[in-house]
C-alpha angles and dihedrals in degrees: 000000000000124000120225125195120195116195132193096027107170114248093241091053092049091048091050090050091052091050092047091048091051091050089055094043097242140104122275089248092053090047092053090049090052092049092049093047092050091048096053101030106042118181090237096058116136116245113214096225092050091048093051093047090051091049090052090051092048091050091044091230116186133199088259089060091051092048090056090051090048091053091051094050115109110247098199116108115256118253113247117246117261121210105196 
Protein backbone atom coordinates (compact mmCIF):
# COMPACT_ATOMS: atom_id res chain seq x y z
CA UNK A 1 0.00 0.00 0.00
CA UNK A 2 1.07 3.55 -0.67
CA UNK A 3 1.95 6.02 2.07
CA UNK A 4 0.60 9.55 1.93
CA UNK A 5 1.88 12.45 4.00
CA UNK A 6 -0.17 15.62 4.32
CA UNK A 7 1.64 18.64 5.68
CA UNK A 8 0.42 21.99 6.96
CA UNK A 9 -3.01 20.80 8.07
CA UNK A 10 -4.57 23.65 10.06
CA UNK A 11 -4.96 22.93 13.78
CA UNK A 12 -8.75 23.31 13.66
CA UNK A 13 -8.98 20.78 10.81
CA UNK A 14 -6.81 18.30 12.69
CA UNK A 15 -8.90 18.79 15.81
CA UNK A 16 -12.12 18.23 13.84
CA UNK A 17 -10.66 15.05 12.32
CA UNK A 18 -9.77 13.72 15.78
CA UNK A 19 -13.29 14.46 17.06
CA UNK A 20 -14.90 12.88 13.99
CA UNK A 21 -12.67 9.81 14.34
CA UNK A 22 -13.61 9.44 17.99
CA UNK A 23 -17.30 9.69 17.11
CA UNK A 24 -16.85 6.82 14.64
CA UNK A 25 -14.70 4.78 17.04
CA UNK A 26 -11.55 4.74 14.94
CA UNK A 27 -8.15 6.38 14.79
CA UNK A 28 -7.60 9.71 13.08
CA UNK A 29 -5.57 7.91 10.41
CA UNK A 30 -8.40 5.44 9.75
CA UNK A 31 -10.87 8.32 9.59
CA UNK A 32 -8.77 10.14 7.00
CA UNK A 33 -8.54 6.92 4.93
CA UNK A 34 -12.34 6.59 5.05
CA UNK A 35 -12.84 10.22 4.02
CA UNK A 36 -10.42 9.89 1.11
CA UNK A 37 -11.96 6.63 -0.09
CA UNK A 38 -15.47 8.11 -0.02
CA UNK A 39 -14.26 11.19 -1.88
CA UNK A 40 -12.66 9.34 -4.78
CA UNK A 41 -14.87 6.23 -4.93
CA UNK A 42 -18.43 7.44 -4.41
CA UNK A 43 -21.24 4.85 -4.37
CA UNK A 44 -22.96 6.68 -7.22
CA UNK A 45 -20.04 6.44 -9.66
CA UNK A 46 -20.92 5.50 -13.21
CA UNK A 47 -19.57 2.20 -14.47
CA UNK A 48 -18.68 2.24 -18.16
CA UNK A 49 -20.29 -1.11 -19.02
CA UNK A 50 -23.55 -0.15 -17.32
CA UNK A 51 -23.57 3.22 -19.10
CA UNK A 52 -23.01 1.61 -22.52
CA UNK A 53 -25.70 -1.03 -21.92
CA UNK A 54 -28.18 1.69 -20.91
CA UNK A 55 -27.32 3.70 -24.02
CA UNK A 56 -27.96 0.64 -26.18
CA UNK A 57 -31.35 0.17 -24.51
CA UNK A 58 -32.28 3.83 -24.97
CA UNK A 59 -31.35 3.69 -28.66
CA UNK A 60 -33.12 0.34 -29.04
CA UNK A 61 -30.08 -1.18 -30.75
CA UNK A 62 -30.53 -4.69 -32.12
CA UNK A 63 -28.07 -7.40 -33.12
CA UNK A 64 -28.64 -6.36 -36.75
CA UNK A 65 -27.39 -2.86 -35.91
CA UNK A 66 -24.28 -4.30 -34.32
CA UNK A 67 -23.62 -6.56 -37.33
CA UNK A 68 -23.66 -3.49 -39.62
CA UNK A 69 -21.13 -1.77 -37.36
CA UNK A 70 -18.99 -4.90 -37.37
CA UNK A 71 -19.00 -4.97 -41.19
CA UNK A 72 -17.91 -1.33 -41.35
CA UNK A 73 -15.06 -1.81 -38.91
CA UNK A 74 -11.63 -1.65 -40.45
CA UNK A 75 -9.94 -5.06 -40.30
CA UNK A 76 -6.34 -3.90 -40.77
CA UNK A 77 -4.13 -4.07 -37.73
CA UNK A 78 -3.44 -0.74 -36.06
CA UNK A 79 0.00 0.77 -36.43
CA UNK A 80 1.90 0.90 -33.13
CA UNK A 81 2.69 4.33 -31.72
CA UNK A 82 6.14 5.70 -32.34
CA UNK A 83 7.78 8.03 -29.89
CA UNK A 84 10.64 9.63 -31.79
